[in-house]
N, C-alpha and C positions, 0 to 999 in steps of 0.2 A: 690579734694580728693586724688590725686596722692601724694601730699606732705605729707599726713598722713600715707601712707602705710609703708614707710621706717622709722619707729619711734623708731628703736633700736639705742642706742648710740654706734657708731662704735668704740669708745675708750674702751668699756667695753667688757670683754670676760668672762661672768659669765656662770657657768655650767647650762645645761638644767635640769629643774625639771620635773619629770614625776609623775603625781598624780596617785596613785594606792591604793589598799585596805590597804596596809601597811602604805602609806603616803598619806592620803586623802585630805589634805588641806594645804594651804600656804597663807600668808598675801600678799595682793597686795599693800595696802597703809597703812600708819600709820596716826593717828589723825593729822590734819593740813597739810598733804601732798597735793601738787598741781602738777599734772602731765599733760601730753598731751593726745593724742588719743591712746588708746590701741587697737591694731589690734587683731581680733579673726579670725583664719583661719580654714576652714574645707577642708580637702583633703581626697579623697578616690580613690579606684582603677580606673585606667584610661585606659580602653580598651586594646589596643595592648601592652602597657607598662607592664602590669601584667598578661595579658592573661585571665582575668576573665569575663569581660563584653565586648562584641563586640558591634559595632555600632547598630546592629539590636536589641539588647536586653539590651541597656544601662539602668542603674538605674538612676533616677533623685532624687538625695539626696539633700535636702534643709536645709540650716542653718537658724536659727531664734532665737528669745528670747522672753520670757515674762518679763515685767519689772514692778516694783512698785517704784515710786519716794517717797521721804521723805514726800511730801505733800499729799500722798495717791493716786495720779494719777496712773492708771494702763493701760497697753496696750500690744500690740504685735508688733514686728518688723519681717517681713517675706516678701517673694516675693508674696505670695497669697494676692490678694486684693491690690497689689501695696503699701503695707505698709512698704516702705523702710526706713522710719524714717528720722531724721535730726540730724546732729552732733552738731550744734551750737544753737539749739533751742530744745524744748521738742520733743522727749524724750532724747536727747543728745546721741542717738545711731543711727547708720546708716549702712544699708546693701548696699554693692557696687552693686552687680548684681546677676543674677541667672544663674548658670552653670547647664545646663540640662543633661549633659552626663558624667561629671567627667573627661572630656578630657582637660579642661583648666588647664594649668600647675600651675596656682596660686590658683586653687580651688575657693571656695567662701570666701569672707572676710566681716567682720562686724567690725565697729569701735565704741568704747565706749569712750566718752569724760570724762576723769578723772581730768579735771582742778579743779572740785569741787566734790570729791568723796562722800561728805555728801549729794549730790543731790539724791543719790540712796539709797533706802531701801533694795531692792533685785533685782537680775537679774537672770533668769533661762535660760541658753543657751541650746538649743535643736536642734536636727536634725530629719527629718522625710523623709520617702520614698514617694515622691509624685507620681511617676510612677515606675513600675517594680516590680519584685518579692521581697518581704521583706526578703532579705538574708544579714544580717549584717556581717556574717563571710566572705562572698565573697567580700563585699564592702571594708573591711579592712580600715575603716575610722579612722581618727585621727583629733582632734581639738587641735590647738596650740594657746596659748595666748602670745602676745608680748607686755608686759608693756614697758614703756619708759625708765626703768632703765637698759635695755639690757638683761634681762632674757628671757628665753623661757620656758613656762609652758605647758607641753604636757599632753593631756588626750586621751589615746588610747580608741577606742570604742571596747573594748574586752568583753569577757564573753557574747557573743551575745545570744539572745533568738529568736529562729526560729519563723517566722510569725508575730513578733511585727512590727508595722508600724512606731513607734516613739521611740526616745531615749532622755531622759533628761540627758544632758551631765555634766553640771557643774552649781553650784549655787553660785553666788556672793552675799554676805550679808554684811550689815553694822550694826554692833551691838554696835556702839559707840566707838569702839576701832580701827577704820579703816575698810577697805574693805578686806574681806577674800574670797578666791575662794575654794570651796569644790567639790571634785569629786562626781558625782552622778552615771553616766553610768547606768541609770535605764530604761530598755526597757519596753515600754508600748503598750498594744494592743489597738490602737485607734489613733485618730488624736489630734489636738491641744486642743480640749475641754477635751479630756481624760487626757492630761498633766495638764491642768488647775485643773481638779478635784483631781488629785493625789497630787498636791501641794497647793491646797486651794486658788487659785488666785481669784475665784469668779466672772469671767467675763461672759458676754453673747456672744454666738457664732452663726454665720450664715454661711451657705455654701458659699464658695468663689472659685475663679479660678485665673489662671495667664496666 
């Protein structure tokens, strides 16, 4: 997996794209494109560095996604239940590890295999607070996508809603004209099943742990 992390083209120096309410979407791929593994990074406030969460009151903010493949296969990639996925087999999405404190300098990383973008119908990237007070303003989180063309696509977790446990961050959709990423930043009162209901994924959920 280490070879997949540094997937930006060092010869490219493209400007960072920040998805906002004014600029909510951007194309990731065009029809016929074949790329490598796109890294999706979640980073949030890291204890002493920003002085917001100490070790004794660290928030465990988790990165995950709901996916639906072109053949109708649906599922979730997340640390709960050890659903870390796979990069070169279904679902072609893999979560690296689980950072329980926000103190890991690299945050949490997920990789999406874009060798065949038409494999995916839609992917909903989300984060949720597994442990700790649901205070998104203090967490100061940001998700950054690193496609293999050298761009950085940033989605700040702004406009927080106090008390919400989950946040649907970005929706990747394939509408036949390539893969597009759309800013969501939709705070939801509930866990993954609540995210599912909000976006009509239609899966069955059972309690899980990590």
